[in-house]
mmCIF entry with sequence, helices, sheets and N, C-alpha, C, O atoms, coordinates in Angstrom:
data_MODEL
# 
_entry.id   MODEL 
# 
_entity.id                         1 
_entity.type                       polymer 
_entity.pdbx_number_of_molecules   1 
# 
_entity_poly.entity_id                      1 
_entity_poly.type                           'polypeptide(L)' 
_entity_poly.nstd_linkage                   no 
_entity_poly.nstd_monomer                   no 
_entity_poly.pdbx_seq_one_letter_code       MSLNMYLGEVQSQTQSMNAVCTATIQGMEQAIQSIDAFTSDTVL 
_entity_poly.pdbx_seq_one_letter_code_can   MSLNMYLGEVQSQTQSMNAVCTATIQGMEQAIQSIDAFTSDTVL 
_entity_poly.pdbx_strand_id                 A 
# 
loop_
_entity_poly_seq.entity_id 
_entity_poly_seq.num 
_entity_poly_seq.mon_id 
_entity_poly_seq.hetero 
1 1  MET n 
1 2  SER n 
1 3  LEU n 
1 4  ASN n 
1 5  MET n 
1 6  TYR n 
1 7  LEU n 
1 8  GLY n 
1 9  GLU n 
1 10 VAL n 
1 11 GLN n 
1 12 SER n 
1 13 GLN n 
1 14 THR n 
1 15 GLN n 
1 16 SER n 
1 17 MET n 
1 18 ASN n 
1 19 ALA n 
1 20 VAL n 
1 21 CYS n 
1 22 THR n 
1 23 ALA n 
1 24 THR n 
1 25 ILE n 
1 26 GLN n 
1 27 GLY n 
1 28 MET n 
1 29 GLU n 
1 30 GLN n 
1 31 ALA n 
1 32 ILE n 
1 33 GLN n 
1 34 SER n 
1 35 ILE n 
1 36 ASP n 
1 37 ALA n 
1 38 PHE n 
1 39 THR n 
1 40 SER n 
1 41 ASP n 
1 42 THR n 
1 43 VAL n 
1 44 LEU n 
# 
_struct_asym.id          A 
_struct_asym.entity_id   1 
# 
_struct_conf.conf_type_id            HELX_P 
_struct_conf.id                      HELX_P1 
_struct_conf.pdbx_PDB_helix_id       AA1 
_struct_conf.beg_label_comp_id       LEU 
_struct_conf.beg_label_asym_id       A 
_struct_conf.beg_label_seq_id        7 
_struct_conf.pdbx_beg_PDB_ins_code   ? 
_struct_conf.end_label_comp_id       SER 
_struct_conf.end_label_asym_id       A 
_struct_conf.end_label_seq_id        40 
_struct_conf.pdbx_end_PDB_ins_code   ? 
_struct_conf.beg_auth_comp_id        LEU 
_struct_conf.beg_auth_asym_id        A 
_struct_conf.beg_auth_seq_id         7 
_struct_conf.end_auth_comp_id        SER 
_struct_conf.end_auth_asym_id        A 
_struct_conf.end_auth_seq_id         40 
_struct_conf.pdbx_PDB_helix_class    1 
_struct_conf.details                 ? 
_struct_conf.pdbx_PDB_helix_length   34 
# 
_struct_conf_type.id          HELX_P 
_struct_conf_type.criteria    ? 
_struct_conf_type.reference   ? 
# 
loop_
_atom_site.group_PDB 
_atom_site.id 
_atom_site.type_symbol 
_atom_site.label_atom_id 
_atom_site.label_alt_id 
_atom_site.label_comp_id 
_atom_site.label_asym_id 
_atom_site.label_entity_id 
_atom_site.label_seq_id 
_atom_site.pdbx_PDB_ins_code 
_atom_site.Cartn_x 
_atom_site.Cartn_y 
_atom_site.Cartn_z 
_atom_site.occupancy 
_atom_site.B_iso_or_equiv 
_atom_site.pdbx_formal_charge 
_atom_site.auth_seq_id 
_atom_site.auth_comp_id 
_atom_site.auth_asym_id 
_atom_site.auth_atom_id 
_atom_site.pdbx_PDB_model_num 
ATOM 1   N N  . MET A 1 1  ? 7.321   -3.586  -15.525 1.00 0.00 ? 1  MET A N  1 
ATOM 2   C CA . MET A 1 1  ? 7.867   -4.446  -14.494 1.00 0.00 ? 1  MET A CA 1 
ATOM 3   C C  . MET A 1 1  ? 7.717   -5.887  -14.955 1.00 0.00 ? 1  MET A C  1 
ATOM 4   O O  . MET A 1 1  ? 6.617   -6.331  -15.285 1.00 0.00 ? 1  MET A O  1 
ATOM 5   N N  . SER A 1 2  ? 8.800   -6.598  -14.977 1.00 0.00 ? 2  SER A N  1 
ATOM 6   C CA . SER A 1 2  ? 8.715   -8.008  -15.348 1.00 0.00 ? 2  SER A CA 1 
ATOM 7   C C  . SER A 1 2  ? 9.132   -8.860  -14.168 1.00 0.00 ? 2  SER A C  1 
ATOM 8   O O  . SER A 1 2  ? 10.036  -8.508  -13.411 1.00 0.00 ? 2  SER A O  1 
ATOM 9   N N  . LEU A 1 3  ? 8.464   -9.971  -14.030 1.00 0.00 ? 3  LEU A N  1 
ATOM 10  C CA . LEU A 1 3  ? 8.793   -10.902 -12.950 1.00 0.00 ? 3  LEU A CA 1 
ATOM 11  C C  . LEU A 1 3  ? 9.573   -12.060 -13.545 1.00 0.00 ? 3  LEU A C  1 
ATOM 12  O O  . LEU A 1 3  ? 9.034   -12.845 -14.326 1.00 0.00 ? 3  LEU A O  1 
ATOM 13  N N  . ASN A 1 4  ? 10.817  -12.164 -13.183 1.00 0.00 ? 4  ASN A N  1 
ATOM 14  C CA . ASN A 1 4  ? 11.641  -13.273 -13.649 1.00 0.00 ? 4  ASN A CA 1 
ATOM 15  C C  . ASN A 1 4  ? 11.325  -14.499 -12.802 1.00 0.00 ? 4  ASN A C  1 
ATOM 16  O O  . ASN A 1 4  ? 11.451  -14.474 -11.578 1.00 0.00 ? 4  ASN A O  1 
ATOM 17  N N  . MET A 1 5  ? 10.920  -15.550 -13.461 1.00 0.00 ? 5  MET A N  1 
ATOM 18  C CA . MET A 1 5  ? 10.463  -16.731 -12.736 1.00 0.00 ? 5  MET A CA 1 
ATOM 19  C C  . MET A 1 5  ? 11.586  -17.735 -12.491 1.00 0.00 ? 5  MET A C  1 
ATOM 20  O O  . MET A 1 5  ? 11.499  -18.889 -12.911 1.00 0.00 ? 5  MET A O  1 
ATOM 21  N N  . TYR A 1 6  ? 12.608  -17.301 -11.831 1.00 0.00 ? 6  TYR A N  1 
ATOM 22  C CA . TYR A 1 6  ? 13.649  -18.211 -11.379 1.00 0.00 ? 6  TYR A CA 1 
ATOM 23  C C  . TYR A 1 6  ? 13.291  -18.604 -9.956  1.00 0.00 ? 6  TYR A C  1 
ATOM 24  O O  . TYR A 1 6  ? 12.928  -17.749 -9.148  1.00 0.00 ? 6  TYR A O  1 
ATOM 25  N N  . LEU A 1 7  ? 13.389  -19.885 -9.646  1.00 0.00 ? 7  LEU A N  1 
ATOM 26  C CA . LEU A 1 7  ? 12.917  -20.381 -8.359  1.00 0.00 ? 7  LEU A CA 1 
ATOM 27  C C  . LEU A 1 7  ? 13.540  -19.656 -7.176  1.00 0.00 ? 7  LEU A C  1 
ATOM 28  O O  . LEU A 1 7  ? 12.869  -19.429 -6.169  1.00 0.00 ? 7  LEU A O  1 
ATOM 29  N N  . GLY A 1 8  ? 14.804  -19.293 -7.283  1.00 0.00 ? 8  GLY A N  1 
ATOM 30  C CA . GLY A 1 8  ? 15.457  -18.602 -6.176  1.00 0.00 ? 8  GLY A CA 1 
ATOM 31  C C  . GLY A 1 8  ? 14.950  -17.194 -5.949  1.00 0.00 ? 8  GLY A C  1 
ATOM 32  O O  . GLY A 1 8  ? 15.119  -16.637 -4.865  1.00 0.00 ? 8  GLY A O  1 
ATOM 33  N N  . GLU A 1 9  ? 14.327  -16.612 -6.972  1.00 0.00 ? 9  GLU A N  1 
ATOM 34  C CA . GLU A 1 9  ? 13.881  -15.222 -6.879  1.00 0.00 ? 9  GLU A CA 1 
ATOM 35  C C  . GLU A 1 9  ? 12.387  -15.083 -6.622  1.00 0.00 ? 9  GLU A C  1 
ATOM 36  O O  . GLU A 1 9  ? 11.918  -13.999 -6.276  1.00 0.00 ? 9  GLU A O  1 
ATOM 37  N N  . VAL A 1 10 ? 11.648  -16.146 -6.785  1.00 0.00 ? 10 VAL A N  1 
ATOM 38  C CA . VAL A 1 10 ? 10.192  -16.048 -6.683  1.00 0.00 ? 10 VAL A CA 1 
ATOM 39  C C  . VAL A 1 10 ? 9.767   -15.585 -5.301  1.00 0.00 ? 10 VAL A C  1 
ATOM 40  O O  . VAL A 1 10 ? 8.929   -14.691 -5.179  1.00 0.00 ? 10 VAL A O  1 
ATOM 41  N N  . GLN A 1 11 ? 10.325  -16.174 -4.270  1.00 0.00 ? 11 GLN A N  1 
ATOM 42  C CA . GLN A 1 11 ? 9.921   -15.797 -2.913  1.00 0.00 ? 11 GLN A CA 1 
ATOM 43  C C  . GLN A 1 11 ? 10.304  -14.353 -2.611  1.00 0.00 ? 11 GLN A C  1 
ATOM 44  O O  . GLN A 1 11 ? 9.536   -13.625 -1.983  1.00 0.00 ? 11 GLN A O  1 
ATOM 45  N N  . SER A 1 12 ? 11.478  -13.939 -3.051  1.00 0.00 ? 12 SER A N  1 
ATOM 46  C CA . SER A 1 12 ? 11.918  -12.560 -2.835  1.00 0.00 ? 12 SER A CA 1 
ATOM 47  C C  . SER A 1 12 ? 10.988  -11.579 -3.542  1.00 0.00 ? 12 SER A C  1 
ATOM 48  O O  . SER A 1 12 ? 10.620  -10.551 -2.975  1.00 0.00 ? 12 SER A O  1 
ATOM 49  N N  . GLN A 1 13 ? 10.613  -11.892 -4.765  1.00 0.00 ? 13 GLN A N  1 
ATOM 50  C CA . GLN A 1 13 ? 9.711   -11.020 -5.512  1.00 0.00 ? 13 GLN A CA 1 
ATOM 51  C C  . GLN A 1 13 ? 8.326   -10.994 -4.870  1.00 0.00 ? 13 GLN A C  1 
ATOM 52  O O  . GLN A 1 13 ? 7.669   -9.954  -4.836  1.00 0.00 ? 13 GLN A O  1 
ATOM 53  N N  . THR A 1 14 ? 7.890   -12.143 -4.362  1.00 0.00 ? 14 THR A N  1 
ATOM 54  C CA . THR A 1 14 ? 6.590   -12.207 -3.699  1.00 0.00 ? 14 THR A CA 1 
ATOM 55  C C  . THR A 1 14 ? 6.590   -11.328 -2.458  1.00 0.00 ? 14 THR A C  1 
ATOM 56  O O  . THR A 1 14 ? 5.646   -10.573 -2.226  1.00 0.00 ? 14 THR A O  1 
ATOM 57  N N  . GLN A 1 15 ? 7.638   -11.425 -1.669  1.00 0.00 ? 15 GLN A N  1 
ATOM 58  C CA . GLN A 1 15 ? 7.729   -10.606 -0.461  1.00 0.00 ? 15 GLN A CA 1 
ATOM 59  C C  . GLN A 1 15 ? 7.796   -9.127  -0.815  1.00 0.00 ? 15 GLN A C  1 
ATOM 60  O O  . GLN A 1 15 ? 7.197   -8.294  -0.134  1.00 0.00 ? 15 GLN A O  1 
ATOM 61  N N  . SER A 1 16 ? 8.518   -8.803  -1.871  1.00 0.00 ? 16 SER A N  1 
ATOM 62  C CA . SER A 1 16 ? 8.632   -7.416  -2.299  1.00 0.00 ? 16 SER A CA 1 
ATOM 63  C C  . SER A 1 16 ? 7.278   -6.868  -2.746  1.00 0.00 ? 16 SER A C  1 
ATOM 64  O O  . SER A 1 16 ? 6.903   -5.756  -2.375  1.00 0.00 ? 16 SER A O  1 
ATOM 65  N N  . MET A 1 17 ? 6.551   -7.639  -3.535  1.00 0.00 ? 17 MET A N  1 
ATOM 66  C CA . MET A 1 17 ? 5.234   -7.192  -3.996  1.00 0.00 ? 17 MET A CA 1 
ATOM 67  C C  . MET A 1 17 ? 4.259   -7.091  -2.834  1.00 0.00 ? 17 MET A C  1 
ATOM 68  O O  . MET A 1 17 ? 3.431   -6.181  -2.799  1.00 0.00 ? 17 MET A O  1 
ATOM 69  N N  . ASN A 1 18 ? 4.344   -8.014  -1.882  1.00 0.00 ? 18 ASN A N  1 
ATOM 70  C CA . ASN A 1 18 ? 3.493   -7.928  -0.693  1.00 0.00 ? 18 ASN A CA 1 
ATOM 71  C C  . ASN A 1 18 ? 3.783   -6.647  0.074   1.00 0.00 ? 18 ASN A C  1 
ATOM 72  O O  . ASN A 1 18 ? 2.859   -5.989  0.552   1.00 0.00 ? 18 ASN A O  1 
ATOM 73  N N  . ALA A 1 19 ? 5.056   -6.287  0.196   1.00 0.00 ? 19 ALA A N  1 
ATOM 74  C CA . ALA A 1 19 ? 5.426   -5.059  0.900   1.00 0.00 ? 19 ALA A CA 1 
ATOM 75  C C  . ALA A 1 19 ? 4.888   -3.831  0.171   1.00 0.00 ? 19 ALA A C  1 
ATOM 76  O O  . ALA A 1 19 ? 4.392   -2.900  0.805   1.00 0.00 ? 19 ALA A O  1 
ATOM 77  N N  . VAL A 1 20 ? 4.986   -3.827  -1.156  1.00 0.00 ? 20 VAL A N  1 
ATOM 78  C CA . VAL A 1 20 ? 4.473   -2.701  -1.945  1.00 0.00 ? 20 VAL A CA 1 
ATOM 79  C C  . VAL A 1 20 ? 2.963   -2.578  -1.767  1.00 0.00 ? 20 VAL A C  1 
ATOM 80  O O  . VAL A 1 20 ? 2.447   -1.480  -1.558  1.00 0.00 ? 20 VAL A O  1 
ATOM 81  N N  . CYS A 1 21 ? 2.263   -3.690  -1.848  1.00 0.00 ? 21 CYS A N  1 
ATOM 82  C CA . CYS A 1 21 ? 0.803   -3.668  -1.703  1.00 0.00 ? 21 CYS A CA 1 
ATOM 83  C C  . CYS A 1 21 ? 0.396   -3.229  -0.302  1.00 0.00 ? 21 CYS A C  1 
ATOM 84  O O  . CYS A 1 21 ? -0.538  -2.443  -0.142  1.00 0.00 ? 21 CYS A O  1 
ATOM 85  N N  . THR A 1 22 ? 1.092   -3.732  0.708   1.00 0.00 ? 22 THR A N  1 
ATOM 86  C CA . THR A 1 22 ? 0.788   -3.353  2.087   1.00 0.00 ? 22 THR A CA 1 
ATOM 87  C C  . THR A 1 22 ? 1.013   -1.857  2.296   1.00 0.00 ? 22 THR A C  1 
ATOM 88  O O  . THR A 1 22 ? 0.190   -1.187  2.920   1.00 0.00 ? 22 THR A O  1 
ATOM 89  N N  . ALA A 1 23 ? 2.115   -1.333  1.783   1.00 0.00 ? 23 ALA A N  1 
ATOM 90  C CA . ALA A 1 23 ? 2.400   0.096   1.919   1.00 0.00 ? 23 ALA A CA 1 
ATOM 91  C C  . ALA A 1 23 ? 1.354   0.935   1.190   1.00 0.00 ? 23 ALA A C  1 
ATOM 92  O O  . ALA A 1 23 ? 0.949   1.986   1.687   1.00 0.00 ? 23 ALA A O  1 
ATOM 93  N N  . THR A 1 24 ? 0.917   0.485   0.027   1.00 0.00 ? 24 THR A N  1 
ATOM 94  C CA . THR A 1 24 ? -0.108  1.201   -0.730  1.00 0.00 ? 24 THR A CA 1 
ATOM 95  C C  . THR A 1 24 ? -1.422  1.232   0.035   1.00 0.00 ? 24 THR A C  1 
ATOM 96  O O  . THR A 1 24 ? -2.071  2.274   0.126   1.00 0.00 ? 24 THR A O  1 
ATOM 97  N N  . ILE A 1 25 ? -1.811  0.089   0.582   1.00 0.00 ? 25 ILE A N  1 
ATOM 98  C CA . ILE A 1 25 ? -3.054  0.007   1.353   1.00 0.00 ? 25 ILE A CA 1 
ATOM 99  C C  . ILE A 1 25 ? -2.984  0.916   2.576   1.00 0.00 ? 25 ILE A C  1 
ATOM 100 O O  . ILE A 1 25 ? -3.947  1.620   2.878   1.00 0.00 ? 25 ILE A O  1 
ATOM 101 N N  . GLN A 1 26 ? -1.853  0.906   3.281   1.00 0.00 ? 26 GLN A N  1 
ATOM 102 C CA . GLN A 1 26 ? -1.712  1.764   4.457   1.00 0.00 ? 26 GLN A CA 1 
ATOM 103 C C  . GLN A 1 26 ? -1.798  3.235   4.075   1.00 0.00 ? 26 GLN A C  1 
ATOM 104 O O  . GLN A 1 26 ? -2.409  4.025   4.794   1.00 0.00 ? 26 GLN A O  1 
ATOM 105 N N  . GLY A 1 27 ? -1.201  3.607   2.965   1.00 0.00 ? 27 GLY A N  1 
ATOM 106 C CA . GLY A 1 27 ? -1.279  4.985   2.498   1.00 0.00 ? 27 GLY A CA 1 
ATOM 107 C C  . GLY A 1 27 ? -2.700  5.391   2.160   1.00 0.00 ? 27 GLY A C  1 
ATOM 108 O O  . GLY A 1 27 ? -3.123  6.503   2.479   1.00 0.00 ? 27 GLY A O  1 
ATOM 109 N N  . MET A 1 28 ? -3.438  4.501   1.519   1.00 0.00 ? 28 MET A N  1 
ATOM 110 C CA . MET A 1 28 ? -4.834  4.787   1.186   1.00 0.00 ? 28 MET A CA 1 
ATOM 111 C C  . MET A 1 28 ? -5.685  4.913   2.447   1.00 0.00 ? 28 MET A C  1 
ATOM 112 O O  . MET A 1 28 ? -6.559  5.776   2.526   1.00 0.00 ? 28 MET A O  1 
ATOM 113 N N  . GLU A 1 29 ? -5.428  4.050   3.432   1.00 0.00 ? 29 GLU A N  1 
ATOM 114 C CA . GLU A 1 29 ? -6.180  4.120   4.683   1.00 0.00 ? 29 GLU A CA 1 
ATOM 115 C C  . GLU A 1 29 ? -5.901  5.429   5.413   1.00 0.00 ? 29 GLU A C  1 
ATOM 116 O O  . GLU A 1 29 ? -6.809  6.013   6.004   1.00 0.00 ? 29 GLU A O  1 
ATOM 117 N N  . GLN A 1 30 ? -4.651  5.896   5.378   1.00 0.00 ? 30 GLN A N  1 
ATOM 118 C CA . GLN A 1 30 ? -4.322  7.180   5.993   1.00 0.00 ? 30 GLN A CA 1 
ATOM 119 C C  . GLN A 1 30 ? -5.015  8.327   5.266   1.00 0.00 ? 30 GLN A C  1 
ATOM 120 O O  . GLN A 1 30 ? -5.481  9.274   5.898   1.00 0.00 ? 30 GLN A O  1 
ATOM 121 N N  . ALA A 1 31 ? -5.082  8.243   3.948   1.00 0.00 ? 31 ALA A N  1 
ATOM 122 C CA . ALA A 1 31 ? -5.772  9.276   3.173   1.00 0.00 ? 31 ALA A CA 1 
ATOM 123 C C  . ALA A 1 31 ? -7.256  9.298   3.521   1.00 0.00 ? 31 ALA A C  1 
ATOM 124 O O  . ALA A 1 31 ? -7.843  10.369  3.674   1.00 0.00 ? 31 ALA A O  1 
ATOM 125 N N  . ILE A 1 32 ? -7.860  8.126   3.646   1.00 0.00 ? 32 ILE A N  1 
ATOM 126 C CA . ILE A 1 32 ? -9.277  8.039   4.015   1.00 0.00 ? 32 ILE A CA 1 
ATOM 127 C C  . ILE A 1 32 ? -9.505  8.651   5.387   1.00 0.00 ? 32 ILE A C  1 
ATOM 128 O O  . ILE A 1 32 ? -10.469 9.390   5.586   1.00 0.00 ? 32 ILE A O  1 
ATOM 129 N N  . GLN A 1 33 ? -8.616  8.345   6.343   1.00 0.00 ? 33 GLN A N  1 
ATOM 130 C CA . GLN A 1 33 ? -8.755  8.906   7.689   1.00 0.00 ? 33 GLN A CA 1 
ATOM 131 C C  . GLN A 1 33 ? -8.630  10.425  7.663   1.00 0.00 ? 33 GLN A C  1 
ATOM 132 O O  . GLN A 1 33 ? -9.365  11.119  8.366   1.00 0.00 ? 33 GLN A O  1 
ATOM 133 N N  . SER A 1 34 ? -7.711  10.943  6.864   1.00 0.00 ? 34 SER A N  1 
ATOM 134 C CA . SER A 1 34 ? -7.536  12.392  6.757   1.00 0.00 ? 34 SER A CA 1 
ATOM 135 C C  . SER A 1 34 ? -8.770  13.050  6.145   1.00 0.00 ? 34 SER A C  1 
ATOM 136 O O  . SER A 1 34 ? -9.211  14.102  6.607   1.00 0.00 ? 34 SER A O  1 
ATOM 137 N N  . ILE A 1 35 ? -9.318  12.434  5.115   1.00 0.00 ? 35 ILE A N  1 
ATOM 138 C CA . ILE A 1 35 ? -10.527 12.976  4.480   1.00 0.00 ? 35 ILE A CA 1 
ATOM 139 C C  . ILE A 1 35 ? -11.696 12.934  5.455   1.00 0.00 ? 35 ILE A C  1 
ATOM 140 O O  . ILE A 1 35 ? -12.462 13.892  5.550   1.00 0.00 ? 35 ILE A O  1 
ATOM 141 N N  . ASP A 1 36 ? -11.835 11.825  6.181   1.00 0.00 ? 36 ASP A N  1 
ATOM 142 C CA . ASP A 1 36 ? -12.905 11.720  7.173   1.00 0.00 ? 36 ASP A CA 1 
ATOM 143 C C  . ASP A 1 36 ? -12.762 12.797  8.247   1.00 0.00 ? 36 ASP A C  1 
ATOM 144 O O  . ASP A 1 36 ? -13.753 13.413  8.639   1.00 0.00 ? 36 ASP A O  1 
ATOM 145 N N  . ALA A 1 37 ? -11.544 13.027  8.723   1.00 0.00 ? 37 ALA A N  1 
ATOM 146 C CA . ALA A 1 37 ? -11.316 14.050  9.744   1.00 0.00 ? 37 ALA A CA 1 
ATOM 147 C C  . ALA A 1 37 ? -11.647 15.435  9.196   1.00 0.00 ? 37 ALA A C  1 
ATOM 148 O O  . ALA A 1 37 ? -12.225 16.262  9.901   1.00 0.00 ? 37 ALA A O  1 
ATOM 149 N N  . PHE A 1 38 ? -11.282 15.688  7.946   1.00 0.00 ? 38 PHE A N  1 
ATOM 150 C CA . PHE A 1 38 ? -11.548 16.990  7.334   1.00 0.00 ? 38 PHE A CA 1 
ATOM 151 C C  . PHE A 1 38 ? -13.041 17.214  7.144   1.00 0.00 ? 38 PHE A C  1 
ATOM 152 O O  . PHE A 1 38 ? -13.551 18.296  7.437   1.00 0.00 ? 38 PHE A O  1 
ATOM 153 N N  . THR A 1 39 ? -13.743 16.199  6.656   1.00 0.00 ? 39 THR A N  1 
ATOM 154 C CA . THR A 1 39 ? -15.166 16.381  6.364   1.00 0.00 ? 39 THR A CA 1 
ATOM 155 C C  . THR A 1 39 ? -16.016 16.414  7.629   1.00 0.00 ? 39 THR A C  1 
ATOM 156 O O  . THR A 1 39 ? -17.113 16.972  7.616   1.00 0.00 ? 39 THR A O  1 
ATOM 157 N N  . SER A 1 40 ? -15.531 15.828  8.719   1.00 0.00 ? 40 SER A N  1 
ATOM 158 C CA . SER A 1 40 ? -16.326 15.832  9.951   1.00 0.00 ? 40 SER A CA 1 
ATOM 159 C C  . SER A 1 40 ? -16.010 17.039  10.826  1.00 0.00 ? 40 SER A C  1 
ATOM 160 O O  . SER A 1 40 ? -16.682 17.261  11.833  1.00 0.00 ? 40 SER A O  1 
ATOM 161 N N  . ASP A 1 41 ? -14.994 17.826  10.458  1.00 0.00 ? 41 ASP A N  1 
ATOM 162 C CA . ASP A 1 41 ? -14.633 19.011  11.236  1.00 0.00 ? 41 ASP A CA 1 
ATOM 163 C C  . ASP A 1 41 ? -15.668 20.099  10.974  1.00 0.00 ? 41 ASP A C  1 
ATOM 164 O O  . ASP A 1 41 ? -15.941 20.442  9.824   1.00 0.00 ? 41 ASP A O  1 
ATOM 165 N N  . THR A 1 42 ? -16.247 20.646  12.058  1.00 0.00 ? 42 THR A N  1 
ATOM 166 C CA . THR A 1 42 ? -17.293 21.657  11.894  1.00 0.00 ? 42 THR A CA 1 
ATOM 167 C C  . THR A 1 42 ? -16.718 23.052  11.716  1.00 0.00 ? 42 THR A C  1 
ATOM 168 O O  . THR A 1 42 ? -17.415 23.940  11.226  1.00 0.00 ? 42 THR A O  1 
ATOM 169 N N  . VAL A 1 43 ? -15.471 23.269  12.099  1.00 0.00 ? 43 VAL A N  1 
ATOM 170 C CA . VAL A 1 43 ? -14.842 24.578  11.962  1.00 0.00 ? 43 VAL A CA 1 
ATOM 171 C C  . VAL A 1 43 ? -13.888 24.531  10.779  1.00 0.00 ? 43 VAL A C  1 
ATOM 172 O O  . VAL A 1 43 ? -12.920 23.770  10.775  1.00 0.00 ? 43 VAL A O  1 
ATOM 173 N N  . LEU A 1 44 ? -14.171 25.355  9.773   1.00 0.00 ? 44 LEU A N  1 
ATOM 174 C CA . LEU A 1 44 ? -13.307 25.381  8.589   1.00 0.00 ? 44 LEU A CA 1 
ATOM 175 C C  . LEU A 1 44 ? -12.408 26.598  8.619   1.00 0.00 ? 44 LEU A C  1 
ATOM 176 O O  . LEU A 1 44 ? -11.606 26.796  7.706   1.00 0.00 ? 44 LEU A O  1 
# 
């Protein structure tokens, strides 16, 4: 992945990367919640 540093594209790329990072973090948080629910369940 290369970031082209043209002034008109910098903000768009920044917003895109922020969206990717936010989605990744949300996915990881959901995985953590699922693991926590699984490990705390007493009935397997």
